[in-house]
C-alpha positions as CSV (number, residue, x, y, z in Angstrom):
1,M,0.0,0.0,0.0
2,R,1.8,3.1,-1.2
3,H,-1.1,5.3,-2.5
4,I,-2.1,8.2,-0.4
5,V,-5.2,9.3,-2.3
6,I,-8.0,8.2,-4.6
7,L,-9.8,11.4,-5.8
8,A,-13.6,11.6,-6.4
9,A,-15.8,14.6,-7.3
10,V,-19.4,15.2,-6.5
11,L,-21.8,15.2,-9.4
12,A,-23.8,18.4,-9.6
13,T,-27.3,18.0,-8.4
14,A,-29.0,20.9,-10.1
15,L,-30.7,18.6,-12.6
16,I,-32.2,16.1,-10.1
17,L,-34.7,18.1,-8.1
18,A,-37.7,17.3,-10.1
19,A,-37.2,13.5,-10.3
20,P,-36.6,11.2,-7.4
21,T,-35.3,8.5,-9.7
22,R,-32.8,10.8,-11.1
23,A,-31.8,11.8,-7.6
24,G,-31.2,8.2,-6.8
25,M,-28.8,7.5,-9.7
26,V,-26.7,10.6,-8.8
27,E,-26.6,9.6,-5.2
28,D,-25.5,6.2,-6.1
29,C,-22.8,7.6,-8.4
30,N,-21.5,10.0,-5.7
31,Q,-21.5,7.5,-2.7
32,D,-18.3,5.5,-2.1
33,R,-19.4,2.7,0.1
34,D,-20.5,0.1,-2.5
35,P,-18.5,0.0,-5.8
36,D,-21.1,-2.1,-7.6
37,L,-23.9,0.4,-6.6
38,R,-21.7,3.2,-7.7
39,I,-21.0,1.6,-11.1
40,G,-24.9,1.2,-11.6
41,G,-25.5,4.8,-10.6
42,C,-22.8,6.3,-12.7
43,T,-23.7,4.1,-15.7
44,A,-27.4,5.3,-15.4
45,V,-26.0,8.9,-15.4
46,I,-23.9,8.3,-18.4
47,V,-26.5,6.7,-20.5
48,S,-29.3,9.1,-19.4
49,G,-28.2,11.7,-21.9
50,E,-28.9,14.5,-19.3
51,Y,-25.3,15.3,-18.5
52,S,-22.4,16.6,-20.5
53,G,-19.0,18.2,-20.2
54,K,-17.5,18.3,-16.7
55,N,-20.6,16.7,-15.1
56,L,-20.3,13.8,-17.4
57,A,-16.6,13.6,-16.7
58,V,-17.3,13.3,-13.0
59,A,-19.6,10.3,-13.7
60,Y,-16.8,8.6,-15.7
61,N,-14.2,9.4,-13.1
62,N,-16.4,8.1,-10.2
63,R,-17.2,4.9,-12.1
64,G,-13.5,4.5,-12.8
65,I,-12.8,4.7,-9.1
66,A,-15.4,2.0,-8.5
67,Y,-13.8,-0.3,-11.1
68,Y,-10.4,0.4,-9.5
69,N,-11.7,-0.6,-6.1
70,L,-12.9,-3.9,-7.6
71,G,-9.4,-4.5,-9.1
72,E,-10.6,-3.9,-12.7
73,Y,-7.7,-1.5,-13.5
74,V,-8.1,-1.7,-17.2
75,R,-11.8,-0.6,-17.1
76,A,-10.8,2.1,-14.6
77,I,-8.2,3.5,-17.0
78,E,-10.8,3.5,-19.8
79,D,-13.3,5.5,-17.7
80,H,-10.7,8.0,-16.5
81,S,-9.5,8.4,-20.1
82,Q,-13.0,9.2,-21.2
83,A,-13.2,11.7,-18.3
84,L,-10.2,13.4,-19.7
85,R,-11.6,13.6,-23.2
86,L,-14.6,15.4,-21.7
87,D,-12.4,17.6,-19.4
88,P,-8.8,17.7,-20.3
89,E,-7.9,19.7,-17.2
90,D,-9.5,17.2,-14.8
91,F,-6.8,16.8,-12.1
92,D,-8.7,14.0,-10.3
93,A,-8.9,11.9,-13.6
94,Y,-5.1,12.2,-14.2
95,M,-4.3,11.2,-10.7
96,N,-6.6,8.3,-10.6
97,R,-5.6,7.0,-14.0
98,G,-2.0,7.3,-13.0
99,I,-2.6,5.2,-9.9
100,A,-4.3,2.6,-12.0
101,Y,-1.4,2.6,-14.5
102,F,1.0,2.2,-11.5
103,D,-0.9,-0.9,-10.1
104,L,-0.7,-2.4,-13.6
105,G,3.1,-1.8,-13.6
106,G,2.9,0.9,-16.2
107,Y,5.2,3.3,-14.3
108,H,6.2,5.5,-17.3
109,L,2.6,6.1,-18.1
110,A,1.8,6.7,-14.5
111,I,4.6,9.4,-14.4
112,E,3.1,11.1,-17.4
113,D,-0.2,11.4,-15.6
114,F,1.4,12.6,-12.3
115,D,3.3,15.2,-14.3
116,Q,0.0,16.5,-15.4
117,G,-1.2,16.5,-11.8
118,V,1.8,18.5,-10.8
119,R,1.1,20.9,-13.7
120,L,-2.5,21.4,-12.9
121,D,-2.0,21.7,-9.1
122,P,1.7,22.5,-8.1
123,G,0.6,22.6,-4.5
124,S,-0.7,19.0,-4.4
125,A,1.5,16.9,-2.1
126,A,-0.2,13.8,-3.5
127,A,0.9,14.5,-7.1
128,Y,4.5,14.5,-6.0
129,I,4.3,11.5,-3.7
130,E,2.6,9.4,-6.2
131,R,5.1,10.4,-8.9
132,G,7.8,9.6,-6.4
133,N,6.4,6.1,-5.9
134,A,6.5,5.5,-9.7
135,Y,10.2,6.7,-9.9
136,D,11.0,4.4,-7.0
137,E,9.5,1.3,-8.8
138,L,11.6,2.2,-11.8
139,G,14.8,2.1,-9.7
140,E,15.2,5.9,-9.7
141,H,15.4,6.2,-6.0
142,R,17.1,9.4,-5.7
143,R,14.7,11.1,-8.1
144,A,11.9,9.5,-6.0
145,I,13.2,11.0,-2.8
146,E,13.3,14.4,-4.4
147,D,9.6,14.1,-5.1
148,F,8.9,12.8,-1.6
149,D,10.9,15.7,-0.1
150,H,8.8,18.2,-2.1
151,G,5.5,16.4,-1.2
152,L,6.4,16.4,2.5
153,R,7.3,20.1,2.4
154,L,3.8,20.7,1.1
155,N,2.1,18.4,3.6
156,P,4.3,17.0,6.4
157,G,1.3,15.3,8.1
158,I,0.8,12.2,5.9
159,A,2.2,9.1,7.4
160,L,2.3,7.1,4.1
161,S,4.5,9.8,2.6
162,Y,7.2,9.1,5.2
163,F,6.7,5.4,4.7
164,N,7.2,5.8,1.0
165,R,10.4,7.8,1.4
166,G,11.6,5.1,3.9
167,I,11.1,2.5,1.1
168,A,13.3,4.6,-1.2
169,Y,16.0,5.0,1.3
170,N,15.9,1.3,2.1
171,N,16.3,0.6,-1.7
172,L,19.4,2.8,-1.6
173,G,20.8,0.9,1.3
174,D,20.6,4.1,3.5
175,Y,19.1,2.1,6.5
176,R,19.5,4.9,9.0
177,R,17.3,7.2,7.0
178,A,14.9,4.5,6.2
179,I,14.4,3.9,9.9
180,E,14.0,7.6,10.6
181,N,11.2,7.8,8.0
182,Y,9.5,4.6,9.3
183,D,9.7,6.0,12.9
184,Q,8.1,9.3,11.7
185,A,5.4,7.4,9.8
186,L,4.6,5.5,13.0
187,R,4.6,8.6,15.2
188,L,1.9,10.0,12.8
189,D,0.0,6.7,12.6
190,P,0.8,4.1,15.2
191,G,-1.5,1.7,13.4
192,L,0.3,1.7,10.1
193,V,1.2,-2.0,9.7
194,V,3.3,-1.6,6.5
195,A,5.6,0.8,8.5
196,Y,6.3,-2.0,11.0
197,L,6.9,-4.4,8.3
198,G,9.2,-2.1,6.5
199,R,11.2,-1.3,9.5
200,G,11.4,-4.9,10.4
201,V,13.0,-5.6,7.1
202,V,15.6,-2.9,7.8
203,Y,16.3,-4.2,11.3
204,N,16.8,-7.6,9.9
205,A,19.3,-6.3,7.2
206,L,21.3,-4.6,10.1
207,G,21.3,-7.8,12.1
208,L,19.0,-6.3,14.7
209,Y,16.8,-9.4,14.9
210,R,15.2,-8.8,18.2
211,R,14.0,-5.3,17.0
212,A,12.8,-6.9,13.8
213,I,10.8,-9.5,15.7
214,K,9.3,-6.8,17.9
215,D,8.1,-4.9,14.9
216,Y,6.6,-8.1,13.4
217,D,4.9,-8.8,16.7
218,E,3.3,-5.4,16.7
219,A,2.2,-5.8,13.0
220,L,0.5,-9.1,14.0
221,R,-1.2,-7.4,17.0
222,I,-2.7,-4.9,14.7
223,D,-3.3,-7.3,11.8
224,P,-3.4,-10.9,13.0
225,G,-4.0,-12.1,9.4
226,S,-0.8,-10.8,8.0
227,T,0.9,-13.8,6.4
228,L,4.0,-11.6,5.5
229,A,4.4,-10.6,9.2
230,Y,4.3,-14.3,10.2
231,N,6.7,-15.3,7.4
232,N,9.2,-12.4,8.2
233,R,9.0,-13.1,11.9
234,A,9.9,-16.7,11.4
235,I,12.9,-15.6,9.2
236,A,14.0,-13.2,11.9
237,L,13.8,-15.8,14.6
238,D,15.8,-18.2,12.5
239,N,18.4,-15.5,11.9
240,L,18.5,-14.8,15.6
241,N,19.2,-18.5,16.2
242,R,21.9,-18.6,13.5
243,S,23.6,-15.5,14.9
244,G,24.5,-17.5,18.0
245,E,22.7,-15.2,20.3
246,T,20.5,-18.0,21.5
247,N,22.4,-21.0,20.3
248,T,25.5,-21.7,18.1
249,Q,23.9,-23.0,15.0
250,P,26.0,-22.0,12.0
251,G,24.6,-20.5,8.8
252,S,24.1,-17.3,6.9
253,P,21.2,-14.9,7.7
254,S,18.0,-15.2,5.6
255,T,16.4,-12.2,4.0
256,P,12.8,-11.4,4.8
257,Q,10.3,-11.0,2.0
258,E,9.7,-7.3,0.9
259,F,6.2,-6.5,1.5
260,D,3.9,-5.7,-1.4
261,A,3.8,-1.9,-1.5
262,G,1.4,-1.8,-4.3
263,P,-2.2,-0.7,-4.0
């Protein structure tokens, strides 16, 4: 989980006052609790012929978000692309399409969309952080950190931003700064499981196996179903044993699995 935002707009309601059924489809398109209900409502808005321009773009964007939430990234991209044909300056649609491209592994396409996000709203921390995520996945870790730094200057209060910068520093092998960023993420959000997992990976790499185990224990306290935390804790325990701290078994340390930092 690296993404800090999925952006939705509210469909204008000026056209729904005279017809309760019309009000229902707009409400369904605007709500974000039930993706299937949202798809039905937005589809009804789209085919009604009563909306055009930016309002119709909002319906496509919101339906794209629903498809994304169902894991249908290609259909999400199609809808966000249609929103952009209707409203080429739609910041939300660029950001949401970029996130869908990212989750499909289309990092270059994602960067192009996040570039547009930066152009349209230079004050958006999300645009810089999401672009940094894409650069990091391409191995351009220093460029990613530049974007994370910029995003954090704009909004220093988002825990996932520090978490993402921690990943980039970890990828560079700068474990001290990685830990500092995971620490800050956890100060802002003590329940952020991925930050415990990330910091545990770094502690394991440094041979600080007891600290790694403590982080995996905390991750499991928050999310008892985390198979990655169970797996990495077992590896850290094995490394602790191999280190001779609890016995003298020989062997090289094992490496925990990197967590999935995708959607």
